[in-house]
C-alpha positions as CSV (number, residue, x, y, z in Angstrom):
1,M,16.0,-73.6,-9.3
2,S,17.7,-70.2,-9.3
3,Q,15.7,-67.0,-10.2
4,P,16.8,-65.6,-13.6
5,S,18.1,-62.1,-13.9
6,N,15.4,-60.1,-15.7
7,F,16.1,-56.7,-17.2
8,L,12.8,-54.8,-17.0
9,V,12.0,-51.1,-17.4
10,Q,10.1,-49.7,-14.5
11,V,7.2,-47.5,-15.7
12,Q,6.4,-44.6,-13.4
13,T,2.9,-43.1,-13.4
14,Y,1.3,-40.3,-11.4
15,Q,-2.3,-39.6,-10.6
16,M,-3.9,-36.1,-10.5
17,A,-4.6,-35.5,-6.9
18,Q,-6.6,-32.3,-7.7
19,L,-5.1,-30.6,-4.6
20,A,-6.1,-26.9,-4.5
21,F,-3.5,-24.3,-4.9
22,L,-2.3,-22.5,-1.7
23,L,-3.6,-19.1,-2.6
24,N,-3.4,-15.7,-0.9
25,Y,-6.1,-13.1,-0.2
26,G,-6.5,-10.8,-3.3
27,C,-8.5,-7.9,-1.9
28,F,-6.3,-5.1,-3.2
29,I,-6.5,-6.0,-6.8
30,H,-10.2,-6.7,-6.7
31,T,-11.2,-3.5,-4.9
32,A,-8.8,-1.0,-6.5
33,N,-10.3,1.7,-8.8
34,K,-9.5,0.5,-12.3
35,K,-10.6,3.7,-14.1
36,F,-7.2,4.1,-15.7
37,K,-6.5,0.4,-16.3
38,D,-6.2,1.0,-20.0
39,F,-4.9,4.6,-19.9
40,N,-2.6,3.8,-22.8
41,K,-5.7,4.0,-25.0
42,L,-6.8,7.4,-23.8
43,T,-6.8,10.1,-26.5
44,A,-3.5,12.0,-26.6
45,N,-1.9,10.0,-23.8
46,L,1.6,8.9,-24.7
47,G,4.1,7.1,-22.4
48,D,3.7,5.0,-19.4
49,T,2.3,7.8,-17.1
50,V,-1.1,9.3,-16.7
51,T,-1.7,12.5,-14.7
52,F,-5.0,13.1,-13.0
53,D,-6.2,16.0,-11.0
54,L,-6.6,16.5,-7.2
55,P,-9.0,19.1,-5.8
56,P,-7.5,22.6,-5.7
57,R,-7.0,24.4,-2.4
58,Y,-8.0,27.9,-1.3
59,V,-8.3,30.0,1.8
60,T,-11.2,32.1,3.0
61,Q,-10.8,35.8,4.0
62,A,-12.8,37.4,6.7
63,S,-13.7,40.4,4.6
64,L,-15.9,41.6,1.8
65,V,-12.9,43.1,0.2
66,A,-11.5,40.5,-2.2
67,T,-7.8,39.7,-2.3
68,F,-7.2,37.5,-5.2
69,Q,-5.2,34.4,-4.5
70,S,-3.2,32.2,-6.7
71,S,-4.8,29.1,-8.2
72,E,-2.8,25.9,-8.4
73,Q,-3.7,22.8,-10.2
74,R,-2.8,19.8,-8.0
75,V,-2.0,16.6,-9.8
76,Q,-1.2,12.9,-9.0
77,T,0.7,10.6,-11.4
78,L,0.0,7.0,-12.1
79,V,3.0,5.2,-13.6
80,C,2.5,1.8,-15.2
81,N,6.1,0.6,-14.9
82,N,6.1,-2.7,-13.1
83,P,6.7,-5.6,-15.4
84,V,6.5,-9.2,-14.1
85,N,6.8,-12.6,-15.7
86,T,6.9,-16.3,-14.9
87,S,8.5,-18.5,-17.5
88,Y,9.2,-22.2,-18.1
89,A,10.3,-24.4,-20.9
90,F,10.4,-28.1,-22.0
91,T,12.1,-30.2,-24.6
92,T,9.9,-31.8,-27.2
93,Q,10.2,-35.2,-25.5
94,Q,9.3,-33.8,-22.1
95,F,6.3,-32.0,-23.6
96,I,5.0,-35.0,-25.5
97,F,5.6,-37.7,-22.9
98,N,5.3,-35.9,-19.6
99,V,3.5,-32.6,-19.5
100,E,1.2,-32.0,-22.5
101,D,-1.9,-33.1,-20.5
102,Y,-0.7,-31.2,-17.4
103,M,-0.3,-27.8,-18.9
104,K,-3.3,-26.3,-17.3
105,R,-1.8,-27.0,-13.9
106,F,1.5,-25.4,-14.8
107,G,-0.4,-22.4,-16.3
108,R,-2.6,-22.0,-13.2
109,A,0.5,-22.1,-10.9
110,A,2.2,-19.4,-13.0
111,V,-0.8,-17.1,-13.0
112,A,-1.2,-17.6,-9.2
113,E,2.5,-16.6,-8.7
114,I,2.2,-13.5,-10.8
115,A,-1.1,-12.5,-9.1
116,T,0.5,-12.8,-5.6
117,N,3.4,-10.6,-6.6
118,I,1.1,-7.9,-8.1
119,E,-1.2,-8.1,-5.0
120,A,1.7,-7.6,-2.7
121,G,3.0,-4.7,-4.8
122,V,-0.3,-2.9,-4.7
123,A,-0.6,-3.6,-0.9
124,R,2.7,-1.9,-0.4
125,L,0.9,1.4,-1.0
126,A,-0.1,1.0,2.7
127,E,3.5,1.5,3.6
128,T,4.6,4.1,1.1
129,Q,1.6,6.5,0.8
130,P,-0.1,7.5,4.1
131,Y,1.5,10.0,6.4
132,R,-1.3,9.6,9.0
133,F,-1.7,6.3,11.0
134,Y,-3.6,4.6,13.7
135,G,-2.1,2.0,16.1
136,D,1.2,1.9,17.9
137,G,2.6,-1.2,16.3
138,V,2.7,-2.9,19.7
139,T,-0.9,-3.3,20.8
140,Q,-3.1,-5.4,18.6
141,I,-6.1,-3.7,16.9
142,S,-8.8,-6.0,18.2
143,S,-12.1,-4.3,19.2
144,A,-15.1,-2.4,17.9
145,G,-14.0,0.6,20.0
146,Q,-10.6,0.7,18.3
147,L,-12.2,0.5,14.8
148,A,-14.6,3.3,15.7
149,T,-11.7,5.5,17.0
150,M,-9.8,4.7,13.8
151,L,-12.7,5.8,11.6
152,A,-13.2,9.0,13.7
153,L,-9.5,9.9,13.3
154,Y,-9.6,9.2,9.6
155,R,-12.7,11.4,9.1
156,T,-11.9,14.3,11.4
157,Y,-9.2,15.4,8.9
158,G,-11.7,15.4,6.1
159,F,-13.3,12.7,3.9
160,A,-14.6,12.3,0.4
161,H,-18.2,13.1,-0.1
162,N,-18.9,9.7,-1.7
163,E,-17.1,8.0,1.1
164,N,-16.7,4.4,-0.1
165,V,-14.3,3.8,2.8
166,K,-12.4,0.6,2.6
167,V,-10.4,-0.9,5.5
168,Y,-7.7,-3.6,5.0
169,L,-6.9,-5.6,8.1
170,S,-4.2,-8.1,8.9
171,D,-5.7,-11.6,8.6
172,L,-4.1,-12.5,12.0
173,A,-6.1,-9.7,13.7
174,V,-9.5,-10.5,12.2
175,P,-10.4,-13.5,14.4
176,Q,-10.1,-11.4,17.6
177,I,-11.9,-8.5,16.1
178,V,-14.8,-10.6,15.0
179,N,-14.9,-12.4,18.4
180,N,-14.9,-9.1,20.3
181,M,-17.6,-7.6,18.0
182,Q,-19.9,-10.5,18.5
183,N,-20.7,-10.9,14.8
184,Q,-21.7,-7.3,14.3
185,F,-20.2,-7.4,10.8
186,T,-22.8,-7.8,8.0
187,I,-21.7,-10.1,5.2
188,D,-22.9,-10.1,1.6
189,R,-24.0,-13.7,1.6
190,N,-24.1,-14.0,-2.2
191,N,-20.3,-13.2,-2.4
192,E,-19.1,-14.7,0.9
193,N,-17.7,-17.9,-0.6
194,A,-16.3,-16.3,-3.7
195,M,-14.5,-13.5,-1.8
196,S,-12.9,-15.0,1.2
197,W,-11.0,-11.8,1.7
198,M,-14.1,-9.9,2.5
199,V,-14.7,-9.6,6.3
200,G,-17.9,-7.6,6.1
201,D,-19.6,-4.3,6.5
202,W,-19.8,-2.2,9.7
203,M,-20.8,1.4,10.2
204,G,-21.1,1.8,6.4
205,V,-17.5,0.7,5.9
206,D,-16.2,-2.3,4.0
207,Y,-13.6,-4.5,5.8
208,Y,-11.2,-6.8,4.0
209,Q,-8.4,-9.1,5.2
210,S,-5.0,-9.8,3.7
211,N,-2.0,-12.0,4.4
212,L,0.1,-9.9,2.1
213,L,0.2,-6.6,4.0
214,P,3.7,-5.1,3.8
215,V,6.0,-5.2,6.8
216,H,7.9,-2.0,7.6
217,I,11.2,-2.4,9.4
218,A,11.8,0.7,11.4
219,G,15.0,2.5,12.1
220,S,16.7,2.2,15.5
221,V,14.9,5.2,17.0
222,G,11.5,3.5,16.5
223,Q,12.8,0.1,17.5
224,N,14.3,1.4,20.7
225,A,11.2,3.6,21.5
226,Q,13.5,6.7,21.8
227,T,11.9,10.1,22.1
228,L,13.2,12.8,19.7
229,T,13.3,16.5,20.7
230,V,13.0,19.2,18.1
231,V,16.2,21.3,17.8
232,S,15.3,23.4,14.7
233,T,13.6,23.2,11.3
234,N,14.6,24.3,7.8
235,D,12.0,27.1,7.9
236,P,11.6,28.9,11.2
237,T,8.8,31.0,9.7
238,G,6.6,27.9,9.6
239,N,5.6,28.4,6.0
240,N,7.1,25.2,4.4
241,I,8.8,22.9,6.9
242,T,10.2,19.8,5.1
243,Q,13.1,19.0,7.5
244,I,13.2,18.8,11.3
245,T,16.5,18.4,13.2
246,C,16.1,16.5,16.4
247,S,18.2,15.3,19.3
248,G,17.8,12.0,21.2
249,A,19.0,9.3,18.7
250,N,22.0,7.1,19.4
251,V,25.3,8.7,18.7
252,S,26.7,8.1,15.2
253,D,23.9,5.7,14.3
254,P,23.7,5.2,10.5
255,G,20.3,3.6,10.8
256,A,18.6,6.1,13.1
257,V,15.5,6.5,10.9
258,V,14.6,4.9,7.5
259,Q,12.3,5.8,4.7
260,Y,8.6,5.3,5.4
261,D,9.1,5.5,9.2
262,S,6.0,7.1,10.8
263,A,6.4,9.8,13.4
264,Q,4.0,11.7,15.6
265,F,4.3,14.9,17.7
266,N,3.8,13.9,21.4
267,D,1.1,15.4,23.6
268,G,1.7,16.6,27.1
269,V,5.2,18.0,26.6
270,S,5.9,20.6,29.3
271,G,5.7,24.1,27.9
272,Q,4.5,23.0,24.5
273,P,1.0,22.8,22.9
274,N,-0.5,19.6,21.7
275,M,-0.1,19.7,17.9
276,R,-3.1,19.1,15.7
277,Y,-3.8,19.0,12.0
278,L,-6.2,21.5,10.5
279,T,-9.0,20.1,8.4
280,F,-7.8,19.6,4.9
281,V,-10.6,21.9,3.6
282,G,-11.4,25.0,5.6
283,H,-8.2,25.0,7.7
284,K,-10.0,24.6,11.0
285,P,-8.5,22.8,14.0
286,S,-9.3,19.1,13.9
287,G,-8.8,16.3,16.4
288,A,-6.2,14.6,14.3
289,P,-2.7,14.5,15.8
290,V,0.2,15.8,13.6
291,Q,1.8,12.7,12.1
292,V,4.4,12.7,9.3
293,Q,6.2,10.2,7.1
294,I,10.0,10.1,7.0
295,T,10.9,10.3,3.3
296,A,14.6,9.3,3.4
297,N,17.0,7.2,5.4
298,A,19.0,9.3,7.9
299,G,21.8,8.6,10.3
300,S,22.6,10.5,13.5
301,D,25.7,12.6,14.1
302,G,28.3,12.4,16.9
303,S,25.9,14.2,19.2
304,G,22.8,12.1,18.5
305,N,21.2,14.6,16.3
306,V,19.2,13.4,13.2
307,I,17.6,15.3,10.4
308,L,14.1,14.1,9.5
309,N,13.0,14.6,5.9
310,I,9.2,14.7,6.2
311,S,6.0,14.5,4.2
312,P,3.7,16.4,4.0
313,A,5.4,19.8,4.3
314,L,4.1,21.4,7.5
315,C,2.7,25.0,7.2
316,Y,1.6,27.3,10.1
317,V,1.3,30.5,8.1
318,S,-2.3,31.8,7.9
319,G,-3.5,32.7,4.4
320,N,-1.4,29.9,2.8
321,P,-3.8,27.4,1.2
322,F,-1.4,24.6,2.4
323,Q,-1.6,25.7,6.0
324,N,-2.2,22.4,7.9
325,I,-1.0,22.7,11.5
326,S,-2.3,24.5,14.6
327,F,1.1,25.7,15.9
328,N,4.5,26.3,14.5
329,V,7.1,23.6,15.0
330,V,9.6,24.9,17.5
331,A,12.5,23.7,19.6
332,G,11.5,21.6,22.6
333,M,8.6,19.8,20.9
334,Q,8.9,16.0,21.0
335,L,8.2,13.2,18.5
336,S,7.9,9.4,18.7
337,I,8.4,7.0,15.8
338,L,6.6,3.7,15.4
339,P,8.5,0.5,15.8
340,S,8.5,-2.2,13.1
341,H,5.0,-3.1,12.1
342,R,2.7,-4.7,9.6
343,C,0.9,-2.0,7.5
344,G,-2.9,-2.1,7.1
345,L,-4.8,0.6,5.2
346,V,-7.8,2.8,5.3
347,F,-8.9,5.0,2.3
348,G,-12.0,6.5,0.9
349,G,-13.4,8.0,-2.3
350,D,-12.2,5.2,-4.5
351,A,-8.8,6.9,-4.4
352,M,-6.6,3.8,-4.9
353,F,-6.0,3.4,-8.7
354,L,-4.6,0.3,-10.4
355,A,-3.5,0.2,-14.0
356,M,-3.1,-3.2,-15.6
357,P,-3.3,-2.8,-19.4
358,Q,-3.8,-5.8,-21.7
359,L,-0.5,-6.5,-23.4
360,K,-0.2,-6.8,-27.2
361,D,0.3,-10.0,-29.2
362,Q,3.9,-11.0,-30.0
363,P,3.9,-12.4,-33.6
364,P,5.0,-14.8,-34.9
365,Y,4.5,-16.5,-31.5
366,P,0.9,-17.5,-30.5
367,T,-0.4,-15.2,-27.8
368,A,-3.4,-15.2,-25.5
369,V,-4.5,-12.4,-23.1
370,S,-7.0,-12.9,-20.4
371,V,-8.2,-11.7,-17.0
372,D,-8.0,-14.4,-14.3
373,E,-11.4,-14.5,-12.6
374,E,-10.0,-15.8,-9.3
375,S,-7.1,-13.3,-8.8
376,G,-8.3,-10.4,-11.0
377,V,-5.0,-10.0,-12.9
378,S,-4.7,-9.4,-16.6
379,T,-1.9,-11.7,-18.0
380,R,-0.5,-12.5,-21.3
381,L,0.7,-16.0,-22.3
382,T,3.2,-16.3,-25.2
383,Y,4.6,-19.6,-26.2
384,G,6.8,-21.0,-29.0
385,T,9.9,-22.9,-29.9
386,V,13.5,-21.8,-29.9
387,F,14.8,-22.6,-33.4
388,T,17.0,-25.7,-33.6
389,Q,17.3,-25.8,-29.8
390,N,14.6,-28.5,-29.0
391,Q,13.0,-26.1,-26.5
392,Q,9.4,-25.0,-26.2
393,G,9.0,-22.0,-23.9
394,F,6.0,-20.5,-22.1
395,V,6.0,-16.9,-20.8
396,H,3.2,-15.5,-18.6
397,D,3.7,-11.8,-18.1
398,A,1.9,-8.6,-17.0
399,L,2.4,-4.9,-16.6
400,W,0.9,-2.9,-13.8
401,G,1.1,0.4,-11.8
402,A,-0.8,1.7,-8.8
403,T,-1.1,4.9,-6.8
404,L,-3.0,6.4,-3.8
405,P,-3.1,10.1,-2.9
406,A,-1.7,10.4,0.6
407,E,-4.4,12.7,2.0
408,Y,-7.1,10.1,1.3
409,S,-5.5,7.4,3.3
410,L,-4.5,6.3,6.8
411,K,-2.1,3.5,7.7
412,L,-3.0,0.8,10.3
413,A,0.0,-0.3,12.4
414,F,-0.4,-3.9,13.4
415,P,2.2,-5.6,15.6
416,L,4.5,-8.1,13.8
């Protein structure tokens, strides 16, 4: 007997596997100073920017005869201007028959995506803010001796009285560091499981690991390990040097240097002194080499000359409260630029500020605002239907801003 042809509907089902989300380390969001997280509620503050003060700077005169000097209020701005959202929508049929019981998983995935983008955005301060750095971008930072040297170079320039130094390491460098230190890190056992990004404490400094450290792609001068030689500056008096013209780049190279390249004055140049920063307060010679950040892309001309726009401004003039270098920048001095690298970070004094205000309700749509315990982000969920379109949409969004005063920070250059 032949088998009859049956017309049956195949029913598809799925089972919740409860697989954990592939998350990222969230140390930057969790450890940032959130003093200004709701600055929009501060009395008399309007707009998306809050300004806070930095310590003033003076000079000391070797005399009992007073010469009154100018007072300048130094300020830093925190701008909360980074909106992000993750959105999705379903038809009524899809919502009823497929996803209504699965919404928590969709929501968790959306919040994790937003949190990762904010974490990476805050981490980018490691690339954009410091002008001083440790590491050559080629040799891995992997030992207790290197970490001790890093801390010494960070502190010799000056440090906040309350310290609270935090160090953010590449997660790929941590295993070798821990192995070489023979478990010298002290872990807070109560938080070890909840904060997998916390490496431990050593020499009174907290160490964290991140897989979201920004990658800086250097210009060709750094990539080719070319040595630049100073030709001139925009201020021969040495009072306010913000541009340095150098030779030694490739001829007519449009990508000789790029914004956020890191440069250092070389030691041991014949006929030239070794350049050192003065202490930030007191203007005394420190052991910190003079390092600067390139603030703009620049190409070289037909002779291989390139103009470096730098930060901070270099000042050699005694009596200027912004004097910061031991010798004037003159022709013949040499600089080297880091190759491409992954940017870690050191800072102290709780100087990294993060603002993430709670967003308002959006009537007539139902709205919920909450702080995610795992990632630390404040997100808003708004949902509702599009009239006559058979579409129900869900929008997870957030608004954030972050800043870090450059003088409180030091970049760590990890190899790619």
